[in-house]
C-alpha positions as CSV (number, residue, x, y, z in Angstrom):
1,M,-14.9,23.0,-17.7
2,S,-14.9,26.7,-18.6
3,G,-12.4,28.8,-16.8
4,V,-10.6,25.9,-15.2
5,R,-7.2,24.5,-16.3
6,F,-4.9,21.8,-15.0
7,S,-1.9,22.9,-12.9
8,Q,1.6,21.9,-13.8
9,A,3.1,18.9,-11.9
10,P,6.4,19.1,-10.2
11,Q,8.9,17.2,-12.3
12,N,12.2,16.1,-10.7
13,S,12.2,17.0,-7.0
14,P,9.9,16.7,-4.0
15,D,8.2,19.9,-3.0
16,S,10.7,21.0,-0.4
17,Q,8.7,24.2,0.1
18,S,5.6,22.3,1.4
19,P,5.7,21.4,5.1
20,G,2.1,20.4,5.3
21,L,-0.1,17.7,3.9
22,F,-2.3,19.9,1.7
23,R,0.1,22.6,0.5
24,F,0.7,21.4,-3.1
25,P,-0.3,23.2,-6.3
26,P,-4.0,22.8,-6.8
27,L,-5.2,20.5,-9.5
28,F,-7.8,22.9,-10.8
29,R,-6.7,26.6,-11.0
30,I,-8.8,29.5,-12.0
31,D,-7.8,31.5,-15.0
32,A,-6.9,35.2,-14.8
33,G,-9.9,37.4,-14.1
34,R,-11.6,34.8,-11.9
35,S,-11.4,35.5,-8.2
36,E,-13.0,32.3,-6.8
37,R,-12.1,28.7,-7.2
38,T,-14.8,26.7,-8.9
39,R,-15.6,23.1,-8.1
40,H,-14.9,20.5,-10.7
41,T,-18.3,19.4,-12.0
42,E,-17.5,17.7,-15.3
43,R,-16.9,14.0,-15.4
44,V,-13.2,13.3,-15.1
45,I,-13.2,10.2,-17.2
46,P,-16.1,10.7,-19.7
47,D,-16.8,7.1,-20.8
48,L,-17.5,5.5,-17.4
49,P,-20.9,4.0,-16.8
50,S,-23.4,5.8,-14.5
51,V,-24.5,4.4,-11.2
52,P,-27.6,2.2,-11.9
53,P,-30.6,4.0,-10.5
54,K,-32.2,0.8,-9.0
55,R,-30.6,-0.6,-5.9
56,L,-30.4,-4.3,-5.2
57,A,-32.1,-5.9,-2.2
58,V,-29.8,-8.6,-0.6
59,R,-30.3,-11.0,2.3
60,L,-27.5,-12.9,4.0
61,T,-27.0,-16.1,6.0
62,P,-27.2,-15.5,9.8
63,D,-23.4,-15.9,10.2
64,A,-22.6,-13.5,7.4
65,F,-25.1,-11.0,8.8
66,R,-23.4,-11.1,12.2
67,Q,-20.0,-10.4,10.5
68,L,-21.5,-7.5,8.7
69,R,-22.8,-6.1,11.9
70,G,-19.4,-6.6,13.3
71,G,-17.9,-4.4,10.6
72,H,-16.5,-7.0,8.2
73,P,-16.3,-5.4,4.7
74,W,-16.6,-8.6,2.6
75,V,-19.7,-10.6,1.8
76,Y,-18.9,-13.8,-0.2
77,N,-21.2,-15.2,-2.8
78,K,-22.0,-18.3,-0.7
79,A,-23.2,-16.0,2.2
80,I,-26.0,-14.5,0.1
81,T,-29.4,-16.2,0.4
82,S,-31.3,-13.9,-2.0
83,V,-30.7,-10.9,-4.3
84,S,-33.4,-9.0,-6.2
85,D,-31.6,-9.1,-9.5
86,D,-28.6,-11.4,-10.0
87,T,-28.0,-9.9,-13.4
88,A,-27.0,-6.5,-12.0
89,V,-23.9,-4.9,-13.3
90,P,-20.7,-4.4,-11.2
91,G,-21.0,-1.3,-9.1
92,T,-24.7,-1.4,-8.5
93,L,-25.5,-0.3,-5.0
94,A,-26.9,-3.2,-3.0
95,V,-28.8,-2.8,0.3
96,V,-28.6,-5.6,2.9
97,F,-31.8,-6.0,4.8
98,D,-32.2,-7.7,8.2
99,S,-34.9,-10.3,9.1
100,N,-37.4,-7.5,9.7
101,R,-36.8,-6.1,6.2
102,D,-35.0,-3.1,7.7
103,F,-31.9,-1.5,6.2
104,A,-28.7,-3.0,7.7
105,G,-26.0,-1.9,5.3
106,I,-25.0,-0.9,1.7
107,G,-22.2,-1.9,-0.6
108,L,-21.0,-2.3,-4.1
109,W,-22.2,-5.4,-6.1
110,D,-19.3,-7.3,-7.6
111,P,-20.8,-10.2,-9.5
112,R,-17.4,-11.2,-11.1
113,S,-15.7,-11.8,-7.7
114,P,-16.1,-14.4,-5.0
115,I,-16.4,-11.3,-2.8
116,R,-19.8,-10.6,-4.1
117,L,-20.6,-7.5,-2.0
118,R,-18.0,-4.9,-0.9
119,M,-19.6,-3.1,2.0
120,L,-19.5,0.6,2.2
121,H,-21.5,1.2,5.3
122,A,-23.4,-0.8,8.0
123,G,-25.9,0.7,10.4
124,K,-28.5,3.4,9.7
125,P,-29.6,4.2,6.1
126,V,-27.3,6.5,4.2
127,K,-27.3,7.9,0.7
128,V,-24.2,7.1,-1.4
129,D,-23.7,10.2,-3.5
130,E,-21.1,12.9,-4.0
131,T,-21.5,14.1,-0.5
132,F,-20.9,10.6,0.9
133,W,-17.7,10.2,-1.1
134,R,-16.4,13.7,-0.2
135,Q,-16.9,13.0,3.5
136,R,-15.3,9.5,3.2
137,V,-12.3,10.9,1.4
138,D,-12.0,13.9,3.8
139,D,-12.0,11.5,6.8
140,A,-9.2,9.4,5.2
141,V,-7.1,12.4,4.4
142,A,-7.5,13.9,7.9
143,A,-6.3,10.7,9.5
144,R,-2.9,11.1,7.7
145,T,-2.2,14.7,8.6
146,R,0.4,13.8,11.3
147,L,2.7,12.3,8.7
148,A,3.4,15.7,7.3
149,A,5.2,16.6,10.5
150,N,7.6,13.8,9.9
151,N,8.9,15.4,6.6
152,T,7.0,12.7,4.7
153,T,5.3,13.3,1.4
154,G,4.9,9.7,0.4
155,M,1.9,8.0,2.1
156,R,-1.2,5.9,1.6
157,V,-4.3,8.1,1.5
158,I,-6.9,5.4,1.1
159,N,-6.2,1.9,2.4
160,G,-8.9,0.0,0.7
161,E,-11.4,-1.7,2.9
162,N,-9.8,-0.3,6.0
163,D,-10.9,3.2,5.0
164,G,-14.2,2.1,3.6
165,F,-13.1,1.7,-0.1
166,G,-13.1,-2.1,-0.7
167,G,-11.0,-2.8,-3.8
168,L,-9.6,0.7,-4.2
169,V,-6.2,2.1,-3.0
170,V,-4.8,5.6,-3.2
171,D,-1.2,6.4,-2.6
172,R,0.4,9.8,-2.7
173,Y,3.9,10.6,-3.9
174,D,4.4,14.3,-3.3
175,G,2.1,16.1,-5.7
176,T,1.1,12.9,-7.5
177,L,-1.8,10.6,-6.5
178,V,-1.9,7.0,-7.7
179,V,-5.3,5.4,-7.7
180,K,-5.2,1.6,-7.9
181,M,-8.5,-0.1,-8.8
182,Y,-8.8,-3.8,-8.2
183,T,-12.4,-4.4,-9.4
184,S,-14.8,-3.0,-12.0
185,A,-17.3,-2.4,-9.3
186,W,-15.7,1.0,-8.9
187,L,-16.3,2.1,-12.5
188,P,-19.6,3.9,-11.8
189,H,-18.2,5.6,-8.7
190,L,-14.7,6.5,-9.9
191,N,-15.5,10.0,-11.1
192,P,-17.0,11.2,-7.8
193,V,-14.2,9.6,-5.9
194,L,-11.6,11.3,-8.1
195,D,-13.5,14.6,-7.7
196,A,-13.5,14.2,-3.9
197,L,-9.7,13.5,-3.9
198,A,-9.1,16.6,-6.1
199,A,-11.1,18.8,-3.7
200,A,-9.4,17.4,-0.6
201,I,-5.8,17.2,-1.7
202,E,-5.4,19.4,-4.8
203,P,-2.8,17.2,-6.5
204,S,-0.9,18.1,-9.6
205,R,-1.3,14.7,-11.2
206,V,-3.4,11.6,-10.8
207,V,-2.4,8.3,-12.3
208,L,-4.8,5.3,-12.6
209,R,-3.3,1.8,-12.0
210,L,-5.3,-1.4,-12.5
211,G,-5.0,-4.7,-10.7
212,R,-4.6,-7.7,-12.9
213,I,-8.2,-8.8,-12.8
214,A,-9.5,-5.3,-13.3
215,A,-7.2,-4.7,-16.2
216,N,-8.6,-7.7,-18.1
217,D,-12.3,-6.9,-17.2
218,P,-14.3,-6.3,-20.4
219,L,-16.1,-3.4,-18.8
220,V,-12.8,-1.7,-17.9
221,I,-11.5,-2.2,-21.4
222,E,-14.7,-0.9,-22.9
223,A,-14.4,2.3,-20.7
224,G,-11.0,2.9,-22.3
225,L,-9.1,2.5,-19.0
226,V,-5.5,1.1,-19.1
227,D,-2.9,0.6,-16.4
228,G,-0.7,3.6,-15.9
229,M,-3.0,6.2,-17.6
230,V,-2.7,9.7,-16.4
231,V,-6.2,11.1,-15.7
232,F,-5.1,14.5,-14.3
233,G,-2.1,16.6,-15.2
234,D,0.9,15.9,-17.3
235,E,2.5,12.5,-17.8
236,P,5.7,12.3,-15.7
237,E,9.0,12.4,-17.6
238,G,10.5,9.8,-15.2
239,P,10.2,8.6,-11.7
240,V,8.3,10.8,-9.2
241,L,10.4,11.9,-6.2
242,F,9.0,12.1,-2.7
243,R,10.2,12.3,0.9
244,E,10.1,9.7,3.7
245,H,11.3,10.9,7.1
246,G,13.3,13.5,5.3
247,L,14.9,11.1,2.8
248,T,14.3,11.2,-0.9
249,F,13.0,8.2,-2.9
250,E,11.7,7.7,-6.3
251,A,8.5,6.0,-7.4
252,D,7.7,4.6,-10.9
253,V,4.0,5.5,-10.7
254,L,3.3,4.3,-14.3
255,E,4.7,0.8,-14.3
256,G,6.3,0.1,-10.9
257,Q,5.1,-2.6,-8.5
258,K,1.8,-1.8,-6.7
259,T,1.6,2.0,-7.0
260,G,5.4,2.5,-7.4
261,H,6.7,2.0,-3.9
262,F,6.1,0.0,-0.8
263,L,4.9,2.5,1.8
264,D,3.8,0.1,4.5
265,Q,7.3,-0.5,6.0
266,R,8.1,3.2,6.4
267,E,8.2,3.2,10.2
268,N,10.2,-0.1,10.3
269,R,12.7,1.4,7.9
270,A,13.2,4.4,10.2
271,Y,13.6,2.0,13.1
272,V,16.5,0.3,11.3
273,G,18.0,3.6,10.5
274,A,17.9,4.7,14.1
275,M,20.1,1.7,15.2
276,A,22.4,1.6,12.2
277,E,25.2,3.9,13.5
278,G,28.6,2.2,12.6
279,A,26.9,-1.0,11.5
280,R,27.3,-3.5,8.7
281,V,23.8,-4.1,7.3
282,L,22.5,-6.8,5.0
283,D,19.2,-5.9,3.3
284,V,17.7,-9.1,1.7
285,F,14.7,-8.7,-0.7
286,S,15.8,-5.0,-0.7
287,C,13.6,-4.1,-3.6
288,T,14.2,-0.4,-4.3
289,G,16.4,0.0,-1.2
290,G,14.1,1.4,1.5
291,F,15.8,-0.3,4.4
292,S,19.2,0.2,2.7
293,V,18.9,4.0,2.4
294,H,17.6,4.4,5.9
295,A,20.5,2.3,7.3
296,A,23.1,4.4,5.4
297,A,21.5,7.7,6.4
298,G,21.5,6.4,10.0
299,G,25.2,6.0,10.0
300,A,25.9,2.5,8.8
301,K,29.4,2.0,7.5
302,M,28.4,-0.7,4.9
303,V,25.1,-1.6,3.4
304,H,24.6,-4.7,1.2
305,S,21.4,-4.7,-0.9
306,V,20.2,-8.0,-2.3
307,D,17.3,-8.5,-4.7
308,I,16.5,-10.8,-7.6
309,A,15.3,-8.0,-9.9
310,A,18.1,-6.0,-11.5
311,P,15.8,-2.9,-12.1
312,A,15.0,-2.8,-8.4
313,I,18.7,-2.8,-7.5
314,E,19.3,-0.1,-10.1
315,T,16.6,2.0,-8.4
316,A,18.1,1.3,-5.0
317,V,21.4,2.7,-6.3
318,R,19.6,5.8,-7.5
319,N,17.8,6.2,-4.2
320,M,21.1,6.1,-2.4
321,A,22.4,8.8,-4.7
322,H,19.3,11.0,-4.1
323,N,20.5,11.1,-0.5
324,A,24.2,11.4,-1.1
325,D,24.5,14.2,1.5
326,R,23.5,11.6,4.2
327,T,24.7,8.3,2.7
328,S,27.9,8.9,0.8
329,H,30.0,7.8,3.8
330,A,28.6,4.3,3.6
331,Q,30.0,1.6,1.3
332,H,27.0,0.3,-0.8
333,L,27.3,-3.2,-2.2
334,T,24.6,-4.7,-4.4
335,T,23.9,-8.2,-5.5
336,V,21.3,-9.3,-8.1
337,G,20.3,-12.9,-7.2
338,D,17.9,-15.3,-5.5
339,A,17.8,-14.4,-1.8
340,F,18.1,-18.0,-0.6
341,E,21.1,-18.7,-2.8
342,V,22.8,-15.4,-2.0
343,M,22.5,-15.9,1.8
344,E,23.7,-19.5,1.5
345,D,26.8,-18.2,-0.4
346,L,27.4,-15.4,2.2
347,G,27.2,-18.0,5.0
348,A,29.7,-20.2,3.2
349,K,32.0,-17.2,3.0
350,R,31.5,-16.5,6.7
351,E,30.3,-13.0,6.1
352,I,29.0,-11.4,9.3
353,Y,26.7,-8.4,9.7
354,D,25.4,-6.3,12.7
355,I,21.9,-6.0,11.2
356,V,20.2,-8.4,8.8
357,V,16.8,-7.4,7.3
358,V,14.8,-10.1,5.6
359,D,11.6,-8.6,4.0
360,P,10.3,-11.1,1.4
361,P,7.2,-10.8,-0.8
362,S,4.0,-12.6,0.1
363,F,4.4,-16.4,0.1
364,A,0.7,-17.2,0.7
365,S,-2.0,-15.5,-1.3
366,R,-4.5,-18.3,-0.4
367,A,-5.0,-20.6,2.6
368,S,-3.7,-23.7,0.8
369,E,-0.3,-22.0,0.5
370,K,0.2,-21.2,4.2
371,D,2.2,-24.3,5.2
372,G,4.6,-23.7,2.3
373,A,5.0,-20.1,3.3
374,V,5.8,-21.0,6.9
375,R,8.5,-23.4,5.6
376,A,9.9,-20.7,3.5
377,Y,10.1,-18.3,6.4
378,R,11.8,-21.0,8.5
379,K,14.4,-21.5,5.7
380,L,15.1,-17.8,5.4
381,T,15.6,-17.6,9.2
382,E,18.0,-20.5,9.1
383,L,20.0,-18.9,6.3
384,A,20.0,-15.5,8.0
385,L,21.1,-16.5,11.5
386,P,24.7,-17.4,10.7
387,L,25.1,-14.0,9.2
388,V,24.2,-12.1,12.3
389,R,26.9,-11.5,14.9
390,S,26.4,-12.1,18.6
391,G,24.6,-9.1,19.9
392,G,23.4,-8.2,16.4
393,T,19.8,-7.8,15.2
394,L,17.7,-9.9,12.8
395,L,14.6,-8.1,11.5
396,Q,12.3,-10.5,9.6
397,A,9.1,-9.5,8.1
398,S,6.1,-11.2,6.4
399,C,3.4,-9.6,4.3
400,S,1.4,-12.8,4.0
401,S,-2.0,-12.2,5.6
402,R,-2.6,-15.9,6.0
403,V,0.5,-16.1,8.2
404,T,-0.2,-14.5,11.6
405,E,2.2,-12.6,13.8
406,D,2.2,-15.6,16.2
407,D,2.9,-18.0,13.2
408,L,5.9,-15.9,12.2
409,A,7.2,-15.5,15.7
410,A,7.0,-19.3,16.4
411,T,8.7,-20.1,13.1
412,V,11.6,-17.6,13.7
413,H,12.1,-18.6,17.3
414,A,12.1,-22.3,16.4
415,A,14.9,-21.7,13.9
416,I,16.9,-19.8,16.5
417,R,16.6,-22.6,19.0
418,S,17.5,-25.2,16.3
419,Q,20.9,-23.4,15.8
420,G,21.6,-23.1,19.5
421,R,21.2,-19.3,19.5
422,T,19.3,-17.2,22.0
423,A,16.9,-14.4,21.5
424,L,17.8,-11.6,23.9
425,N,14.7,-9.6,23.1
426,D,11.8,-9.7,20.7
427,R,10.1,-6.6,19.4
428,R,7.1,-6.8,17.1
429,F,6.0,-4.2,14.5
430,G,3.2,-3.9,12.1
431,H,1.8,-1.4,9.5
432,A,2.7,2.2,9.1
433,I,0.1,4.6,10.5
434,D,-1.3,5.3,7.1
435,H,-2.2,1.7,6.7
436,P,-5.1,1.4,9.3
437,I,-6.6,-2.0,10.1
438,S,-10.3,-2.5,10.4
439,F,-10.7,-6.3,9.9
440,P,-8.6,-9.4,10.5
441,Q,-7.6,-9.9,6.9
442,G,-6.4,-6.3,6.7
443,R,-3.6,-7.1,9.1
444,Y,-1.1,-8.5,6.6
445,L,2.2,-7.0,7.6
446,K,4.2,-8.1,10.6
447,A,7.8,-7.8,11.5
448,L,10.1,-9.2,14.3
449,S,13.2,-7.5,15.5
450,I,15.3,-9.9,17.5
451,E,18.7,-9.2,19.2
452,L,20.6,-12.5,19.0
453,G,23.0,-14.0,21.5
454,E,25.4,-16.8,21.0
């Protein structure tokens, strides 16, 4: 890569001089004496497999074909009636043909997953090459530009299937991009995608994270990929700082959950902050303190963060300190413990709050777990209700895609009625704007905000 060098990554503070989405130091800078920026043409990760030259021909059941035409991004193994080569390696491009043997769509072959084909495109024939990936990345980046106006530098750039990248997620924390790969089907395509991201965003650093299945895939291991490896730029010396509605948070991009932070509740956190003036706030399943910090910055007089993980609580304390100019007035209590047990204990002590936020992890990763998840949500509501004063607000969330918004609402309202309380209003919220939804299973996050009467 003659004449091109990596730029230096920002270390300990978000780029306060960058009001827009794209104005970060470029990933590839030109050395002195070069007047034009060159495009990155070398392979970013040298040992990745190439895209197999021969495409697969695939035919589907009538029902699966109708879903493909309707834009669904997943084709399960049982929906495939024939494939030209069932020994093809992950990431082989597979073309779906209709009953007239005409092109209907193209996707990534994923033979080690029940989702056998991850669709990239349905409709007229397209060529999946560098130009395709650049356009796909550019479209995703352009859809997030309005977030920059909200003084936000932490955002999801690519939301998997919902942006046309099934099994791949990209989050941005100021000048750092975190690319999370959930399947080895992306191995042959990872370099052109990384190249497209570098051209569109010009980050200072790119970190690769691996889902559990991908991390243990022999092809991924053979390629020398490990979870948390830095593929562009310098390794961070500590957590990466970024802004969310003007507040500063930290993300552990190398080892933290998901990509280092949960970005999908951003707008819901701002909503809580907007109504927190003078309030006592309980943040259950607080994780790294997103709701807690927003509440304190919004004027809450006391915030109580509860999480079972001590490191998460420690991060919440640091996030509060990052914003001391807006949060130091608030008393910040923390408890490390099981949410069910802590809320039961608070109820026994007759603690009362103006706002109670209950934002648990997913309780249902598969359909068979849905009934148990609903029971868990019901129990959480029953424990939370005695803690909310009359006229106070309960915000309860679910990130279980198997549990619908109506399921959650019915469960929460049933618990309210069982305790003789009344719901004075019911507001429903979903994903942040950088988490678009293009198919039913993509709608995993839902939240209810309910003002409670006696």
